[in-house]
C-alpha positions in Angstrom: 20.0 10.0 -21.1 17.2 7.8 -19.7 17.6 4.0 -20.2 15.1 2.3 -22.5 11.9 1.0 -20.7 13.0 -2.6 -21.2 16.3 -2.0 -19.5 14.8 -0.3 -16.6 12.1 -3.1 -16.3 15.0 -5.7 -16.3 16.7 -3.8 -13.5 13.5 -3.8 -11.5 12.6 -7.5 -12.2 14.5 -8.8 -9.1 12.8 -6.2 -7.0 9.5 -7.1 -8.4 10.1 -10.8 -7.6 10.9 -9.9 -4.1 7.8 -7.8 -3.8 5.6 -10.6 -5.3 7.0 -13.0 -2.6 6.4 -10.5 0.2 2.9 -9.8 -1.2 2.0 -13.5 -1.3 3.1 -14.0 2.2 0.7 -11.3 3.4 -2.1 -12.4 1.1 -1.8 -16.0 2.4 -2.1 -15.0 6.1 -4.1 -11.8 6.4 -7.6 -12.9 5.2 -7.5 -16.0 7.5 -5.8 -14.6 10.6 -9.0 -14.1 12.6 -10.2 -17.6 11.7 -6.8 -19.0 12.8 -7.0 -17.3 16.2 -10.7 -18.3 16.7 -10.3 -21.9 15.7 -6.7 -23.2 16.1 -5.7 -21.0 19.0 -9.2 -21.0 20.6 -9.1 -17.2 21.3 -12.3 -15.5 22.3 -13.6 -12.2 20.8 -11.6 -10.0 23.2 -8.3 -11.8 22.6 -8.9 -11.8 18.8 -9.6 -8.0 19.0 -6.5 -7.4 21.1 -4.3 -9.4 18.7 -5.7 -7.7 15.6 -5.1 -4.3 17.0 -1.8 -4.9 18.7 -0.2 -6.4 15.6 -0.9 -3.4 13.2 0.1 -0.9 15.9 3.4 -2.7 16.5 4.0 -2.8 12.8 3.4 0.9 12.5 5.9 1.7 15.3 8.5 -0.8 13.9 8.2 0.5 10.3 8.5 4.1 11.5 11.8 3.4 13.4 13.2 1.4 10.5 12.1 4.0 8.0 13.9 6.7 9.8 17.0 4.6 10.1 17.0 3.6 6.4 17.4 7.3 5.4 20.4 8.0 7.5 22.9 5.8 5.7 23.0 3.4 2.6 21.7 0.2 4.2 18.3 -0.3 2.6 19.3 -3.7 1.1 20.4 -4.9 4.5 17.1 -3.8 6.0 15.2 -5.7 3.3 17.1 -8.8 4.2 16.5 -8.3 7.9 12.8 -7.7 7.5 12.5 -10.8 5.2 14.4 -13.0 7.7 12.1 -11.7 10.4 9.1 -12.8 8.4 10.6 -16.3 8.0 11.0 -16.5 11.7 7.6 -15.1 12.6 5.6 -17.2 10.1 7.7 -20.3 10.7 7.1 -20.3 14.4 3.4 -19.4 13.9 3.1 -22.5 11.9 3.8 -24.7 14.9 2.9 -22.6 17.9 -0.7 -22.5 19.2 -0.3 -20.6 22.6 -2.0 -17.3 22.3 0.4 -15.2 24.5 3.5 -16.6 22.6 1.8 -15.7 19.3 1.0 -12.2 20.6 4.6 -11.7 21.5 5.7 -12.9 18.1 3.2 -10.5 16.2 4.4 -7.5 18.2 8.1 -8.1 17.8 9.4 -10.3 15.0 6.4 -10.1 12.7 6.2 -6.4 13.3 9.8 -6.0 12.0 8.8 -8.1 8.9 6.1 -5.5 8.2 8.9 -3.0 7.2 9.6 -5.1 4.1 6.6 -3.5 2.3 7.6 0.2 2.6 11.3 -0.5 2.4 10.8 -2.2 -1.0 9.1 0.9 -2.3 11.8 3.1 -0.9 14.5 1.0 -2.5 12.6 1.2 -5.8 12.3 5.0 -5.5 16.0 5.4 -5.1 16.8 3.2 -8.1 14.3 5.0 -10.3 15.4 8.4 -9.2 19.0 7.5 -10.0 18.3 5.8 -13.4 15.2 7.4 -14.8 13.3 10.0 -12.7 10.8 10.5 -15.4 9.5 7.1 -15.0 9.5 7.0 -11.2 5.7 7.2 -10.7 5.2 4.6 -13.5 7.7 2.2 -11.8 6.1 2.6 -8.3 2.6 2.0 -9.8 3.9 -1.1 -11.7 5.3 -2.5 -8.4 2.0 -1.7 -6.7 0.1 -3.9 -9.3 2.4 -6.8 -8.3 1.0 -6.4 -4.8 -2.6 -6.5 -6.2 -1.8 -9.6 -8.2 -0.5 -11.3 -5.1 -3.9 -10.6 -3.4 -5.7 -11.9 -6.4 -3.9 -15.3 -6.1 -3.0 -15.4 -2.4 -6.4 -16.1 -0.8 -7.4 -18.9 -3.1 -4.0 -20.6 -2.7 -4.4 -20.2 1.1 -7.8 -21.7 1.0 -6.4 -24.7 -0.9 -3.6 -25.1 1.6 -6.0 -24.8 4.4 -8.0 -27.6 3.1 -5.0 -30.0 2.7 -2.5 -29.0 5.4 -4.3 -26.7 7.8 -2.8 -23.5 9.2 0.6 -25.2 9.4 0.8 -25.3 5.6 -0.5 -21.8 5.2 2.0 -20.2 7.6 4.8 -22.5 6.4 4.1 -21.4 2.8 4.2 -17.8 3.9 7.5 -18.4 5.6 8.8 -19.8 2.4 7.7 -16.7 0.5 9.6 -14.5 3.0 12.7 -16.8 2.5 12.4 -16.2 -1.3 12.3 -12.5 -0.7 15.4 -12.7 1.5 17.2 -14.8 -1.2 16.4 -12.2 -3.9 17.6 -9.3 -1.8 20.7 -11.0 -0.8 21.7 -12.5 -4.2 20.3 -10.0 -6.7 20.0 -6.6 -5.2 22.8 -4.2 -4.6 23.0 -1.4 -2.1 22.0 2.0 -3.6 25.0 4.2 -2.9 24.9 8.0 -2.9 25.8 9.5 -6.3 29.5 10.3 -6.8 30.3 14.0 -6.3 32.6 15.9 -8.8 35.1 17.8 -6.6 35.3 20.5 -9.3 31.6 21.1 -9.2 29.5 22.6 -6.2 27.7 19.9 -4.2 24.0 19.4 -5.4 21.5 21.2 -3.3 18.9 18.7 -2.0 15.3 19.5 -2.9 13.5 20.9 0.1 10.8 18.9 1.9 7.3 20.2 2.2 6.4 21.9 5.5 5.8 19.5 8.3 2.2 20.5 8.8 1.5 19.9 5.1 3.1 16.4 5.3 1.1 15.4 8.4 -2.2 16.7 7.1 -1.6 14.9 3.8 -0.9 11.7 5.8 -4.1 12.3 7.7 -6.0 12.7 4.5 -4.7 9.4 3.1 -5.6 7.6 6.4 -9.1 9.0 6.1 -9.3 7.6 2.6 -7.8 4.2 3.5 -10.4 3.6 6.1 -13.3 3.5 3.7 -11.5 0.9 1.5 -11.4 -1.4 4.6 -14.9 -0.6 5.9 -16.4 -0.9 2.4 -15.0 -4.5 2.0 -15.9 -5.5 5.6 -19.5 -4.3 5.2 -20.2 -5.4 1.6 -21.4 -9.0 2.2 -23.5 -7.9 5.2 -25.0 -5.0 3.2 -25.9 -7.2 0.3 -27.5 -9.8 2.5 -29.4 -7.6 5.0 -30.2 -4.5 3.0 -30.4 -5.6 -0.6 -31.6 -9.1 0.1 -29.1 -10.6 -2.3 -26.7 -13.5 -2.4 -23.6 -13.3 -0.2 -21.8 -14.8 -3.1 -22.4 -11.6 -5.0 -19.8 -10.0 -2.6 -17.1 -12.2 -4.0 -18.0 -11.4 -7.6 -18.0 -7.7 -6.8 -14.7 -7.8 -5.0 -13.1 -9.9 -7.7 -14.3 -7.5 -10.5 -12.9 -4.5 -8.6 -9.5 -6.2 -8.0 -9.4 -7.1 -11.8 -10.1 -3.5 -12.8 -7.5 -2.0 -10.3 -4.5 -3.6 -12.0 -4.7 -2.0 -15.5 -5.9 1.3 -13.9 -2.8 1.4 -11.7 -0.6 1.0 -14.7 -2.6 3.6 -16.6 -2.3 6.1 -13.8 1.5 5.5 -13.9 1.7 6.2 -17.6 -0.5 9.4 -17.2 2.0 10.9 -14.7 4.2 11.7 -17.6 1.7 14.2 -18.8 -0.6 15.0 -15.8 0.6 15.8 -12.3 0.4 13.2 -9.6 -1.6 15.6 -7.4 -4.3 16.1 -10.1 -4.7 12.3 -10.6 -4.9 11.7 -6.9 -7.6 14.4 -6.5 -9.6 13.0 -9.3 -9.3 9.4 -8.0 -10.2 10.6 -4.5 -13.2 12.2 -5.8 -14.3 8.9 -7.3 -14.2 7.6 -3.7 -16.8 10.1 -2.7 -19.0 9.4 -5.7 -18.8 5.6 -5.1 -19.8 5.9 -1.5 -22.8 8.0 -2.5 -23.8 5.4 -5.1 -23.7 2.5 -2.8 -25.5 4.4 0.0 -28.4 4.9 -2.4 -28.1 1.6 -4.3 -31.5 -0.2 -4.6 -30.1 -3.5 -6.0 -26.9 -5.5 -6.3 -26.4 -4.8 -10.1 -25.8 -1.1 -9.1 -22.8 -2.1 -7.0 -21.5 -4.2 -9.9 -21.8 -1.2 -12.3 -20.1 1.1 -9.8 -16.9 -1.0 -9.5 -15.2 1.0 -12.2 -15.6 4.1 -10.0 -14.4 2.2 -7.0 -11.4 0.8 -8.8 -10.4 4.3 -10.0 -10.5 5.4 -6.4 -8.5 2.5 -5.0 -6.0 2.5 -7.9 -5.2 6.2 -7.7 -4.8 6.4 -3.9 -3.0 3.1 -3.4 -0.5 3.5 -6.3 0.1 7.3 -6.7 -0.2 8.1 -3.0 3.2 6.5 -2.4 4.8 8.7 -5.1 3.0 11.7 -3.8 4.3 11.5 -0.3 7.8 10.6 -1.6 7.8 13.7 -3.7 7.1 15.8 -0.6 10.1 14.3 1.2 12.7 13.8 -1.6 15.6 13.2 0.7 13.8 10.7 2.9 12.2 8.0 0.8 12.2 5.4 3.6 10.4 7.7 6.0 8.1 9.0 3.4 7.0 5.5 2.2 6.6 4.4 5.8 4.3 7.3 6.5 2.1 6.4 3.5 2.0 2.7 4.1 1.2 3.1 7.8 -2.0 4.9 6.8 -3.5 1.5 5.8 -3.2 -0.4 9.3 -4.3 2.8 11.0 -7.2 2.9 8.5 -8.0 -0.7 9.5 -8.1 0.2 13.1 -10.4 3.2 12.4 -12.7 1.0 10.4 -13.4 -1.5 13.1 -15.5 0.6 15.4 -17.3 2.1 12.5 -18.4 -1.3 11.3 -19.6 -2.0 14.9 -21.6 1.3 14.7 -23.1 0.2 11.4 -24.1 -3.2 12.9 -26.2 -1.3 15.5 -27.9 0.9 13.0 -27.9 -0.2 9.4 -25.2 -1.4 7.1 -26.1 1.2 4.5 -24.8 3.8 6.9 -21.3 2.3 6.7 -21.2 3.9 3.2 -22.6 7.1 4.5 -19.6 7.2 6.9 -17.3 6.3 4.0 -18.8 9.3 2.1 -17.9 11.6 4.9 -14.4 10.2 5.4 -13.6 10.4 1.6 -15.0 14.0 1.4 -12.9 15.1 4.4 -9.8 13.4 2.9 -10.4 15.3 -0.4 -10.9 18.6 1.3 -7.6 18.1 3.4 -5.7 17.4 0.1 -7.1 20.5 -1.4 -6.0 22.8 1.4 -2.6 21.2 1.8 -1.2 21.9 -1.6 2.6 21.5 -1.5 4.6 24.4 -2.8 6.1 23.8 -6.2 9.9 23.6 -6.3 11.9 25.5 -9.0 12.5 22.3 -11.0 8.7 21.5 -10.8 7.9 24.9 -12.3 10.4 24.4 -15.0 8.9 21.0 -15.7 5.5 22.5 -16.0 6.7 25.3 -18.4 8.4 22.6 -20.5 5.3 20.5 -20.8 3.2 23.5 -21.6 5.6 24.7 -24.3 6.1 21.2 -25.7 9.9 21.5 -25.2 12.1 18.7 -24.1 12.1 18.3 -20.3 15.6 18.7 -18.8 17.0 15.4 -17.6 17.4 16.7 -14.0 13.8 17.9 -13.8 12.1 14.7 -15.0 10.0 13.9 -12.0 6.3 14.0 -11.4 4.9 17.4 -10.6 
């Protein structure tokens, strides 16, 4: 029998607090990192570029190794603590160090390890949800993803305030404190998720098979192609409004704020819909919104069109960002750590891909950044269409039960 929603929410509350702390630490530092390097560290354009590329690449590699390790034995809580402590060390030292090469060494080692906190938190939540209430797994993951969005709504303004009163020492010091809070919550409130007890009189459960490797990798490629337009669209927005639409740069802030505000309820809504509609169908619909949004912006004659189109953009971001995690986890049910890492790594790789595309748009026309977004989103949707995972027996039973209106067997309550 599934626990009541309130009971499940109470169980996830400590994890949500840890996730909010981790999200705030990233939201405080990320938007101002380039400014920190250019002003406080006095790094030139080449050094800034190297730093901004080396950091995400090291984070991808570190998260990959930790993700594989986390699926081999019940140690995810320990890994959460290690990643959070690494964040304390990395941000704490960055608050006082201003030597470029020392900071580069930190971002490719200790800070890279801290990057595993994000995927491992989702993997931990997946294990808890699959153990306690598989039917609400996608909803729980979507709810946690909204916490991250909330952190990015409040993080940058807080960082700007700290920057004005205490400089980058205050910004990175506060980020270190947030990591410390995450470590405290993981150490004091979270318990290790052990493997379920096995009845010696019953045959051992047969683990659900993973999707074919080529399907998994093509799916990850599809999500990478759809993450890049999210980054490129934000990077090019202010420049596009100023140079092509001859509008106020301040309009970019209004548009981005509106989109972020729309994303949060939409993520929760998508999570609720997974109880009636398959995760795959919702992701395909949301991804198609990315294609539509890019086409609208490419042809937009005025700023008001961008404002009106943010509901389409929010549908795109909310579906891919929240349900994409569940989608890849469902493809690798026995490896939630590796699956979550595969998905979360699509964002930094998308960031790296967006950089040269923005440079190309600078040499042509910023409107063409959205033409490139259109092509990337369309290719991503096509890849998802041709890489349909084979339905497992339990998924087929779930579909039949939903179609007939019958009760869904407890063991089969997971997103199709």
